[in-house]
C-alpha positions as CSV (number, residue, x, y, z in Angstrom):
1,Q,0.1,0.0,-0.4
2,V,1.2,3.6,-0.9
3,Q,1.8,6.1,2.0
4,V,0.4,9.3,0.7
5,V,1.7,11.4,4.3
6,E,0.0,14.9,4.8
7,S,0.6,17.1,7.3
8,G,0.2,20.8,9.4
9,G,-3.1,20.5,10.1
10,G,-4.5,22.4,13.1
11,V,-6.2,24.8,15.1
12,V,-5.7,28.8,13.7
13,K,-7.3,32.1,13.9
14,T,-9.6,33.7,10.7
15,G,-7.0,35.5,8.5
16,D,-4.0,33.6,9.5
17,S,-1.7,31.2,7.4
18,L,-0.8,27.5,7.3
19,K,1.3,25.5,5.7
20,L,0.6,22.0,5.1
21,A,3.2,19.4,3.8
22,C,2.6,15.7,2.1
23,T,5.4,13.3,1.3
24,A,5.0,9.9,-1.2
25,P,7.3,7.5,-1.6
26,G,9.8,8.4,-4.3
27,R,8.6,5.9,-7.0
28,I,5.3,6.9,-6.5
29,F,6.4,11.4,-6.7
30,S,8.7,11.3,-9.1
31,R,6.4,10.2,-11.5
32,S,2.9,12.1,-10.1
33,A,0.9,14.8,-10.9
34,M,0.4,15.8,-7.2
35,G,-3.0,17.6,-5.7
36,W,-5.2,18.8,-2.8
37,F,-8.2,18.9,-1.9
38,R,-10.5,19.5,0.9
39,Q,-13.6,17.7,2.3
40,A,-16.1,19.5,4.7
41,P,-18.5,18.0,7.4
42,G,-21.6,17.4,4.4
43,K,-20.1,18.7,1.6
44,E,-18.3,16.7,-1.2
45,R,-14.9,16.3,-1.6
46,E,-13.4,19.5,-3.3
47,F,-10.5,20.6,-5.3
48,L,-8.2,23.0,-4.5
49,A,-4.9,22.9,-6.3
50,Q,-2.9,20.4,-8.3
51,I,1.0,20.8,-10.1
52,S,2.3,19.0,-12.1
53,R,5.3,16.3,-12.1
54,G,8.1,18.6,-13.3
55,G,6.0,21.5,-11.2
56,G,6.5,23.8,-13.8
57,T,2.9,24.2,-14.4
58,T,-0.4,24.7,-11.5
59,Y,-4.1,24.7,-11.1
60,Y,-6.1,26.5,-8.4
61,A,-10.0,26.3,-7.8
62,D,-11.6,29.3,-8.1
63,S,-12.2,29.4,-4.6
64,V,-9.0,29.2,-3.4
65,K,-7.1,31.5,-6.3
66,G,-4.9,34.4,-4.5
67,R,-5.0,33.1,-1.1
68,F,-3.5,29.4,-1.8
69,T,-0.3,28.6,-3.3
70,I,1.0,24.7,-4.4
71,S,4.4,23.7,-4.7
72,R,6.9,20.6,-4.5
73,D,9.8,19.6,-3.8
74,N,11.0,16.7,-6.0
75,A,13.8,16.1,-3.7
76,K,12.4,15.8,-1.0
77,N,9.5,13.9,-2.9
78,T,7.2,16.3,-0.6
79,V,4.4,18.9,-2.2
80,Y,3.2,21.5,-0.3
81,L,0.1,23.8,0.5
82,Q,0.6,27.3,1.8
83,M,-2.5,28.7,2.8
84,N,-3.3,32.5,3.4
85,G,-5.8,34.5,5.2
86,L,-7.9,31.1,5.5
87,M,-11.4,31.5,6.4
88,F,-13.8,29.6,8.0
89,E,-14.6,28.2,4.9
90,D,-11.6,27.1,4.3
91,M,-12.2,24.6,8.2
92,A,-12.1,20.9,6.5
93,T,-10.0,17.9,6.7
94,Y,-7.7,18.3,3.8
95,Y,-6.1,15.1,1.6
96,C,-3.3,14.9,-1.0
97,A,-3.5,12.9,-3.6
98,A,-0.8,11.9,-6.5
99,K,-2.0,11.0,-10.2
100,P,0.6,9.2,-12.0
101,T,0.9,10.7,-15.2
102,I,4.3,11.2,-17.9
103,L,6.2,13.8,-17.9
104,T,4.7,16.6,-20.6
105,D,1.1,16.0,-19.6
106,N,0.1,19.2,-17.9
107,R,-3.2,18.9,-18.4
108,H,-5.6,19.9,-15.5
109,F,-7.3,16.8,-13.0
110,A,-9.5,18.7,-11.0
111,T,-11.4,15.1,-10.0
112,W,-11.0,13.0,-7.0
113,S,-11.5,10.2,-9.3
114,D,-8.4,11.4,-11.3
115,Y,-6.5,10.3,-8.3
116,V,-5.0,7.6,-7.3
117,H,-3.4,7.3,-4.1
118,W,-4.5,9.6,-1.4
119,G,-3.4,10.1,2.2
120,Q,-5.4,10.2,5.3
121,G,-6.0,13.7,5.3
122,T,-4.8,16.2,7.7
123,E,-7.7,18.6,9.9
124,V,-7.4,22.3,9.4
125,T,-10.0,24.5,12.1
126,V,-10.3,28.0,11.9
127,S,-11.9,29.8,14.5
128,S,-12.6,33.6,15.0
């Protein structure tokens, strides 16, 4: 079983920043586009951001564009999600996922079913 592990969640106040991290085995990470999703209670899993295998192409959901930034460090097999200006609506469990691709595939994968390997999630709580 592939171990995708998220970290960095916690309790923050509105307006605060938080940086999530996600690691995956090198054999998976180096061959995958990586995505971040979130799911709040009673809601569907929502796409947030994606970064291509090489790191040169990123996509964002409109709800987080300008506030969240996805990045990856291929040497550390780690993808990050920098979240600024957190709001109550951002409170959810955040998931990282890997989508194996060829190096030149920079398509947008915005559906959870596009992704093959998932982490267990990390919770973000936003309070006033």
